[in-house]
C-alpha positions in Angstrom: 122.8 91.5 141.1 126.1 89.9 142.1 128.9 89.1 139.7 128.1 85.4 140.0 124.4 85.9 139.4 125.2 88.1 136.4 127.5 85.5 134.9 124.9 82.8 135.4 122.2 85.0 133.8 124.4 85.8 130.8 125.2 82.1 130.3 121.6 81.3 130.5 120.7 83.8 127.9 123.4 82.5 125.6 122.1 79.0 125.9 118.5 80.3 125.3 119.6 81.9 122.1 121.2 78.6 120.9 118.0 76.8 122.0 115.8 79.2 120.1 118.0 78.8 117.0 117.9 75.0 117.2 114.1 75.1 117.6 113.8 77.3 114.5 116.0 74.9 112.5 113.8 72.0 113.7 110.7 73.9 112.7 112.1 74.4 109.3 112.8 70.7 108.9 109.4 69.4 110.1 107.3 72.3 108.6 106.1 70.4 105.5 105.3 67.2 107.5 103.6 68.1 110.8 101.6 71.1 112.0 101.8 69.9 115.6 105.6 69.5 115.6 106.1 72.8 113.9 103.8 74.6 116.4 105.7 73.0 119.3 109.1 74.0 117.9 108.0 77.5 117.2 106.3 77.9 120.5 109.5 76.8 122.3 111.5 79.2 120.1 109.2 82.1 121.1 109.5 81.2 124.7 113.3 81.0 124.5 113.3 84.2 122.5 111.5 85.9 125.3 113.9 84.5 127.9 117.1 85.4 125.9 115.9 88.8 124.8 115.8 87.9 121.1 112.1 88.9 120.9 112.7 92.4 122.2 115.9 92.8 120.2 114.0 91.9 117.1 111.2 94.3 117.8 113.7 97.1 118.5 115.6 96.3 115.3 112.4 96.4 113.2 111.3 99.6 114.8 114.7 101.2 114.2 115.3 100.0 110.6 111.8 99.4 109.2 109.7 101.9 111.2 106.8 102.3 108.8 106.4 98.5 108.5 106.6 98.3 112.3 103.7 100.8 112.6 101.5 99.0 110.0 102.4 95.6 111.5 101.3 96.8 115.0 98.1 98.3 113.5 97.3 95.0 111.8 97.7 93.0 114.9 95.7 95.5 116.9 92.7 95.1 114.6 92.0 91.7 116.1 91.5 92.7 119.8 90.0 96.1 118.9 87.6 94.5 116.5 86.2 92.4 119.4 84.6 95.5 120.8 81.8 95.4 118.2 81.9 91.8 117.3 78.6 89.9 117.8 80.5 86.6 118.5 83.2 87.2 121.1 84.1 83.5 121.3 84.8 83.2 117.6 86.7 86.5 117.7 88.9 85.3 120.5 89.7 82.1 118.5 90.7 84.2 115.5 92.8 86.5 117.7 94.5 83.6 119.4 95.4 82.1 116.0 97.7 85.0 115.3 100.3 83.8 117.8 102.7 82.7 115.0 103.5 86.4 114.2 105.5 86.5 117.4 108.1 84.4 115.6 108.9 87.2 113.1 111.0 89.4 115.5 112.7 86.3 116.9 113.8 85.2 113.4 114.8 88.7 112.5 117.1 89.0 115.5 118.6 85.5 115.2 119.2 85.5 111.5 121.1 88.8 111.7 123.9 86.4 112.7 125.3 84.9 109.5 125.9 81.5 111.1 122.4 81.1 112.3 121.1 82.5 109.0 122.9 79.8 107.0 121.8 77.1 109.4 118.2 78.1 109.3 118.1 78.3 105.5 119.9 74.9 105.2 117.4 73.1 107.5 114.4 74.7 105.8 115.7 73.7 102.3 116.4 70.1 103.6 112.8 69.9 104.8 111.2 71.3 101.6 113.5 69.2 99.4 112.8 65.9 101.2 109.1 66.7 101.1 109.2 66.6 97.3 110.3 62.9 97.5 107.5 62.3 100.0 104.9 63.9 97.6 106.2 61.6 94.8 105.8 58.6 97.0 102.2 59.8 97.7 101.5 60.2 94.0 102.7 56.6 93.4 100.5 55.3 96.2 103.4 54.3 98.5 102.1 56.8 101.1 98.5 57.1 102.0 97.4 60.4 103.8 94.1 61.5 105.3 94.9 65.2 104.8 92.1 67.1 103.0 92.9 68.2 99.4 95.9 65.9 99.2 95.7 62.6 97.5 97.4 60.5 94.8 96.1 62.8 92.0 96.8 65.9 94.1 100.1 65.0 95.8 100.9 67.9 98.1 101.7 66.0 101.3 100.5 67.4 104.6 100.6 71.0 103.2 97.5 70.5 101.0 97.2 72.2 97.7 95.9 75.4 99.4 99.4 76.3 100.7 101.6 74.0 98.6 101.7 76.5 95.6 102.6 79.4 97.8 105.4 77.6 99.8 107.0 75.9 96.8 106.4 78.8 94.5 108.5 81.0 96.8 111.1 78.3 97.2 111.4 77.7 93.4 111.8 81.4 92.7 114.5 81.7 95.4 116.3 78.7 94.0 116.2 80.1 90.5 117.7 83.4 91.6 120.2 81.8 94.0 121.3 79.3 91.2 121.8 82.2 88.8 124.1 83.8 91.3 126.0 80.6 91.9 127.8 78.4 89.4 128.8 74.8 88.6 127.0 71.9 90.2 125.3 74.1 92.8 123.5 76.1 90.1 122.2 72.9 88.4 121.2 71.3 91.7 119.2 74.4 92.6 117.6 74.7 89.2 116.7 71.0 89.3 114.8 71.4 92.6 113.2 74.6 91.3 111.9 72.8 88.1 110.8 69.8 90.3 108.8 72.2 92.5 107.1 73.7 89.5 106.1 70.3 88.2 104.6 69.4 91.5 102.8 72.7 91.8 101.1 72.4 88.4 100.5 68.7 88.7 98.4 69.5 91.8 94.8 70.8 91.5 95.2 74.3 93.0 94.4 77.4 91.0 95.8 79.7 93.7 99.2 77.9 93.5 99.2 78.3 89.7 98.8 82.1 89.8 101.3 82.5 92.7 104.0 80.5 90.9 103.5 82.4 87.6 103.5 85.8 89.4 106.7 85.0 91.2 108.3 83.8 87.9 107.3 87.1 86.2 108.7 89.1 89.1 112.0 87.1 88.9 112.2 87.7 85.1 111.8 91.5 85.7 114.6 91.3 88.2 116.9 89.4 85.9 116.4 92.1 83.3 117.3 94.9 85.8 120.3 93.0 87.0 121.8 92.5 83.6 120.6 89.1 82.4 119.2 90.7 79.3 115.7 91.0 77.9 116.1 88.2 75.4 117.3 85.7 77.9 114.7 86.7 80.4 112.1 86.3 77.7 113.4 82.8 76.9 113.2 81.9 80.5 109.5 83.0 80.7 108.7 81.2 77.5 110.3 78.1 78.8 108.3 78.3 82.1 105.1 79.0 80.3 105.7 76.0 77.9 106.4 73.8 80.9 103.3 75.0 82.6 101.1 74.4 79.5 102.5 70.9 79.1 101.8 70.0 82.7 98.3 71.4 82.6 97.5 69.7 79.4 98.7 66.3 80.6 98.0 66.5 84.3 95.0 66.8 86.6 95.3 70.6 86.6 93.5 70.8 83.3 90.2 70.1 85.0 90.8 73.2 87.3 91.4 75.4 84.3 88.3 74.1 82.5 86.2 74.7 85.6 87.5 78.2 86.0 86.7 79.1 82.4 83.1 77.7 82.9 82.6 79.8 86.0 83.8 83.0 84.2 81.4 82.3 81.4 78.6 81.8 84.0 79.4 85.2 85.5 79.3 86.9 82.1 76.0 85.3 81.3 74.6 86.1 84.8 73.9 82.4 85.6 74.3 82.9 89.3 73.4 79.4 90.3 76.3 78.0 88.2 79.1 80.2 89.5 81.9 79.1 91.9 80.8 79.1 95.5 83.7 81.4 96.3 82.3 84.0 94.0 78.9 83.6 95.7 80.4 84.5 99.0 82.3 87.4 97.4 79.1 88.8 95.9 77.4 88.4 99.3 80.2 90.4 101.0 80.0 93.1 98.3 76.2 93.4 98.9 76.4 93.2 102.7 79.4 95.4 103.3 77.3 98.6 102.7 75.5 97.9 105.9 78.8 98.3 107.9 81.2 100.3 105.6 83.3 101.9 108.3 83.8 99.4 111.1 82.7 96.2 109.5 81.2 93.3 111.5 84.1 92.9 114.0 86.8 90.2 114.4 84.3 87.5 115.2 81.4 88.6 113.1 82.0 87.1 109.8 80.3 83.6 110.3 77.0 85.3 111.3 77.4 87.8 108.4 78.0 85.0 105.9 75.0 83.0 107.1 72.8 86.1 106.8 74.0 86.7 103.3 73.1 83.1 102.4 69.6 83.6 103.7 69.1 87.0 101.9 70.5 85.8 98.5 69.5 82.2 97.9 70.0 82.8 94.1 73.8 82.3 94.5 75.5 79.0 94.4 76.5 77.9 98.0 78.0 74.6 98.8 76.0 73.0 101.6 79.1 72.0 103.6 80.9 75.3 102.8 82.8 76.6 105.9 81.8 80.2 106.6 84.8 81.1 108.9 86.3 83.0 105.9 85.3 83.9 102.4 88.5 82.5 100.6 89.6 86.1 100.0 91.9 87.9 102.4 90.9 91.4 101.2 87.1 90.8 101.4 87.6 89.2 104.8 89.4 92.3 106.1 86.7 94.5 104.5 83.9 92.5 106.1 85.6 92.4 109.6 87.0 95.9 109.9 85.7 97.9 107.0 87.7 100.1 104.7 90.3 100.9 107.3 91.1 97.2 107.9 91.4 96.7 104.1 93.9 99.6 103.8 96.0 98.3 106.6 96.2 94.8 105.1 97.2 96.2 101.7 99.9 98.3 103.4 101.1 95.3 105.3 101.7 93.5 102.0 103.0 96.5 100.0 105.6 97.8 102.4 107.8 94.7 102.6 107.5 94.2 98.8 108.7 97.7 98.2 111.5 97.4 100.7 112.7 94.1 99.1 112.4 95.3 95.5 114.5 98.4 96.2 117.2 96.5 98.0 120.3 95.2 96.3 119.8 91.4 96.1 123.3 90.8 95.2 124.7 92.2 98.4 121.7 91.5 100.6 120.3 88.1 99.5 117.7 88.1 102.3 115.8 91.0 100.7 114.5 88.6 98.0 112.4 86.9 100.7 110.5 90.2 101.4 109.4 90.6 97.8 108.7 86.9 97.2 106.7 86.4 100.4 104.7 89.6 100.2 103.8 89.1 96.5 102.9 85.5 97.1 100.6 86.4 100.0 99.0 89.2 98.0 98.3 87.0 95.0 97.0 84.1 97.0 94.9 86.5 99.0 92.7 86.8 95.9 91.5 83.2 96.4 92.3 82.4 100.0 92.6 84.0 103.5 96.4 83.8 103.0 97.5 85.9 106.0 95.5 83.5 108.3 96.1 80.2 106.7 98.4 78.3 109.1 101.0 77.0 106.7 101.0 80.2 104.6 101.1 82.5 107.6 103.8 80.6 109.4 105.9 80.4 106.3 105.5 84.1 105.6 106.3 85.2 109.1 109.5 83.2 109.0 110.6 84.6 105.6 109.6 88.2 106.4 111.7 87.9 109.6 114.6 86.5 107.6 114.2 89.3 105.0 114.0 92.1 107.4 117.1 91.1 109.3 119.4 92.6 106.7 117.3 94.6 104.2 118.2 98.1 105.3 117.1 101.2 103.5 120.7 102.3 102.9 122.9 99.6 101.6 126.4 99.6 103.2 125.2 101.1 106.5 125.5 97.9 108.5 124.0 98.8 111.8 123.8 96.1 114.3 120.8 94.9 116.3 120.8 96.8 119.6 121.6 94.7 122.5 119.0 93.9 125.1 
């Protein structure tokens, strides 16, 4: 390659890096509003990341600094194509496999946000998108905006995210704002805490039980961290008491009280063995528990769950199944992995969630603020995984891949050993 060609190629790569960063910032801004626009922005960012070398630099960095996570992450992604070998429905399996494309953004984000300038830009535009979406949701609640998005209406104002992902996204953001505000002072602290409280109000005003438990779990995690970092047990206890009081007030006055009442009724039905009255999710979970023994090692394959679920419905009509219930997933990430890939798949999914949480928790958040995203994102996915296929829900999966990439970019095992991302 001549000197002129080399100069042109280097200039092209620099421009591609800037373009990838701009696309990531754009994706952060439109993320709460449009799946299509977010997908286009992320797709272009991945393409530019491939052209510029960011994708390979991110993979090299993760392999060098987070080797165990890199191995588990590769094993998790390999489950999808390998599981096609014994899947009875190859077409559905390919659809599931193709849906995992968004994980490619993780190494791109990791490489790009190692640069402090791009890190600040990315966080700023993401916060701008999430903050403005709260105004949009209030407008929806007041009837000024009418949406056709499922699970999102005036009494369940969660915008285009829907209440399935709203609690995870804003639960993570609220926890991050609480911690960031504690580290800041003056008007910045109160502004961050204002948006954190507003996020909590919107989460618990919506009808989503998964969002409730995610938000509470993240608040408890934050309280533990405050104690370890010197806030004091009494002040942390007061913070938890305040959050619980706010939660109880919202649930007592808002539409969420119906969700709590329904949950209590279903628990009572399970205790009394009234199988026809239990939640339809629990019906599918029982079916998986009964049917898993037929394929305990390999499971039914990447594309085998719909046929498996339909067979369980036929074999166990005593359970309560909603007639229009989608059978692509059982509303439980762990049981879905168990059904698809057996015990090995479940272990890999658990490791994929545990390793970043452990890495983030052991890091010094005061000197490595990105590490908080590892703990928050992995815990949120783990908790929501109890009632949803969190790793494969589009909004939850995209949000988690972005935050995990952001968290891995600086959360080294040894603080103070600031190794750089290897050049391409």
